[in-house]
C-alpha positions in Angstrom: 86.5 63.8 -189.0 89.8 64.9 -187.1 89.8 66.1 -183.7 92.2 66.8 -180.8 90.9 65.7 -177.3 88.9 68.6 -175.8 89.5 70.6 -178.8 87.7 71.7 -182.2 86.7 68.9 -184.3 86.9 69.1 -188.0 84.4 67.2 -190.5 85.6 66.9 -194.3 83.9 66.3 -197.5 84.7 67.2 -201.1 85.2 70.6 -201.3 84.9 71.7 -197.7 86.1 71.1 -194.1 84.0 72.3 -191.3 85.5 72.8 -187.8 83.5 73.0 -184.7 84.6 74.3 -181.4 82.1 73.2 -178.6 83.7 75.5 -176.1 82.4 78.7 -178.3 79.0 77.3 -179.0 75.9 78.7 -177.4 73.3 76.6 -179.1 71.6 79.2 -181.2 70.8 76.3 -183.6 71.1 78.6 -186.7 73.1 75.4 -188.3 70.4 73.0 -187.6 67.7 75.2 -188.7 69.6 76.2 -191.8 70.8 73.0 -193.1 69.2 70.0 -191.1 70.5 67.3 -193.5 74.0 68.4 -192.5 73.6 69.5 -188.8 71.8 67.1 -186.9 72.8 67.0 -183.1 71.1 63.7 -182.1 73.4 61.6 -184.6 77.1 61.0 -184.5 79.0 62.3 -186.3 76.6 65.2 -185.9 78.0 67.2 -188.8 77.9 65.4 -192.4 79.2 68.2 -194.8 78.9 65.6 -197.8 75.1 65.7 -197.4 74.8 69.1 -198.9 76.8 71.4 -201.7 79.9 72.9 -200.2 78.3 76.4 -201.1 75.3 75.8 -199.1 77.2 74.4 -196.2 79.7 77.5 -196.2 76.7 79.8 -196.2 75.1 78.3 -193.2 78.4 78.1 -191.5 79.0 81.9 -191.9 75.6 82.4 -190.1 76.8 80.9 -186.8 76.5 83.7 -184.2 79.0 82.4 -181.7 82.0 81.5 -184.1 81.9 77.9 -183.0 81.7 76.9 -186.6 84.1 77.9 -189.4 84.8 76.4 -192.8 87.5 76.1 -195.4 87.2 75.2 -199.1 89.1 72.4 -200.2 90.1 70.8 -203.4 89.0 72.1 -206.9 86.1 74.0 -205.3 88.7 76.1 -203.1 88.9 79.7 -203.7 
């Protein structure tokens, strides 16, 4: 995980990096419902992208209605 004080935080795993910007989130919980093995708000870190296939993580991130979540494919899976 990387983060700047008060700014977005990035959580990385092989094949994907997920960035979360709390200032944009309106807690629709699409991420939690979509992939609870990765997005678990009661645990820290609350995003563990290594817990699922990068394709599945990217699909759920793309469903975020607020834009608080974004993802970038990394490594050999990028493209």
